[in-house]
C-alpha positions, 0 to 999 in steps of 0.5 A, spaced: 447 626 477 446 620 472 453 618 474 452 619 481 445 615 481 449 609 477 454 609 483 449 609 488 446 603 484 452 599 483 453 600 491 446 598 493 446 592 488 453 589 490 458 586 484 456 585 478 455 577 475 462 579 471 466 581 477 463 575 481 465 570 475 472 573 474 473 572 482 471 565 481 475 564 475 481 567 479 480 562 485 480 556 481 486 558 477 490 559 484 487 552 486 489 549 480 496 552 480 497 550 487 494 543 486 499 542 480 505 545 484 503 539 490 503 534 484 509 536 481 513 536 488 510 529 489 509 526 483 502 524 483 495 527 483 495 528 491 487 529 491 485 522 488 490 519 492 487 521 498 480 519 496 483 512 494 486 512 501 480 514 505 476 509 501 481 503 503 481 505 510 474 505 510 473 498 508 479 496 513 475 499 518 468 496 517 472 489 516 476 489 523 471 493 528 465 490 526 465 483 524 473 481 523 471 475 519 470 480 514 477 482 513 478 475 510 474 478 504 477 485 504 484 482 504 482 477 499 480 482 494 487 486 496 491 480 494 487 478 489 489 484 485 496 485 488 498 478 485 495 479 478 499 486 478 505 483 479 504 477 475 502 482 469 508 486 470 513 480 470 509 478 464 511 484 460 518 483 462 518 476 459 516 471 464 510 467 463 507 466 469 499 463 469 496 469 472 489 466 474 492 460 477 497 465 481 491 469 483 486 462 485 493 460 489 494 466 493 486 467 495 486 460 497 491 462 503 486 467 506 481 462 509 486 457 510 490 462 515 484 465 518 481 458 520 487 453 520 492 459 523 499 457 522 498 450 519 493 452 513 498 458 512 504 453 511 500 448 507 496 452 503 502 456 501 505 450 499 500 447 496 499 454 491 506 454 489 506 447 487 500 448 483 502 454 479 509 450 478 505 444 475 500 449 471 507 452 468 510 446 467 504 443 463 504 449 459 511 448 457 509 440 455 504 443 450 506 445 443 504 452 444 508 454 450 514 451 449 520 455 451 528 453 453 528 450 460 532 456 462 527 460 461 522 455 464 526 456 470 526 463 471 518 462 469 517 458 475 522 462 479 517 468 478 511 464 480 514 462 486 516 470 488 509 472 487 506 467 492 512 468 496 512 476 497 505 477 496 501 471 498 505 468 504 507 475 507 500 478 507 497 472 509 500 474 516 495 480 517 490 475 517 493 470 521 494 476 527 486 478 526 484 471 527 488 471 534 483 473 541 483 480 540 488 480 534 483 485 530 486 491 534 493 489 533 492 489 525 488 495 525 494 498 530 500 495 526 496 498 519 495 505 522 503 505 524 505 503 517 500 508 514 504 513 519 510 511 516 508 512 509 505 519 511 511 521 515 516 520 510 512 524 505 511 530 509 517 531 511 521 528 505 517 533 500 519 539 504 526 537 507 528 531 504 536 533 501 540 527 503 538 521 498 537 514 502 537 509 496 538 513 490 539 507 485 533 504 488 528 509 490 531 516 488 525 520 492 527 517 498 531 521 503 534 520 510 530 526 512 524 522 510 526 516 514 527 521 520 520 524 519 517 516 518 520 514 524 517 520 529 510 519 526 510 512 527 513 511 534 508 517 536 502 513 533 504 507 536 505 509 543 498 512 542 495 506 540 498 501 544 496 505 551 489 507 548 487 501 544 491 495 546 492 497 553 499 496 553 505 500 556 508 505 552 514 502 551 511 497 547 508 502 543 516 505 542 518 498 540 513 497 535 514 504 532 521 502 531 521 495 529 515 497 523 518 503 521 524 499 519 520 493 516 516 498 513 521 502 509 524 495 508 518 493 504 518 499 501 525 499 498 523 492 496 518 493 491 522 499 488 527 494 487 522 489 483 520 496 479 527 498 477 529 491 475 522 491 470 524 498 468 516 500 471 514 506 475 508 503 478 506 496 478 499 498 475 495 504 475 488 501 478 489 506 483 488 513 481 494 517 485 497 511 488 499 506 482 497 499 483 494 495 489 501 493 490 504 500 491 499 500 497 501 494 499 509 494 499 510 497 506 504 492 509 507 486 506 514 485 510 510 489 516 505 483 517 509 478 519 513 482 524 507 485 527 505 477 528 511 476 531 510 482 536 503 479 538 506 472 540 511 475 544 508 481 548 501 477 549 
């Protein structure tokens, strides 16, 4: 009878605390195992990457949808961090790039491009290159900054690379935003570029078999490239019709062209990192590497998007 009463009591009161704890621990172990498996396949902590991506996307939407002048602040912060990261990476490889002058010159191009458009874009870019170059030459003239003329030439070339690759290309997004209705074009091209990255990741990690450029980017596959094109074209057509109020064929062209430019941008940064012997430019963004690792596809796509705007509108 006591045993029967004990079983009845157990049925009435449900599972014990120990059983609940064991079930929770088992679920946690399964979640961790699944997360570790995803991280192993992707090479990154995917949950952290998603959180950072949402935060960046939220800042972008706030700056473009409500007051497009805020996009200057958003773009300026991203450019500043990206320039600092690339300058630091180049310095670690032996190139003596003045980081603070490089950041100042790069950020100055943002308001110039927004308010003075193409003329401000070009003039401040050239002035920034001259500023960084003269700063490094002045350092070379000091006793502590002396190096060989050959090394100085490499340092100067590295400074020009930073201003050209990051500041000049990124400022095309600012130029585009400054145009009438340009904020919607900027939002469209950024979403399409993100679709390229998402499509490449989703299809590449599941179906990737044939390497695209193994010496430059070992994880990039032709299957991933095909997936990125499909994602980008679908997103671009929908955005062209419902956001830009343009015919579907505009979205088709934009999707194809931005897939090519975003992929080229990704490969360009991979080539730079391979030359420097590093995996990520920095570790400032959990799950993403650095700011430049997130901007790589955007940098070469921004001038393409600006050109499309000028041709189509």
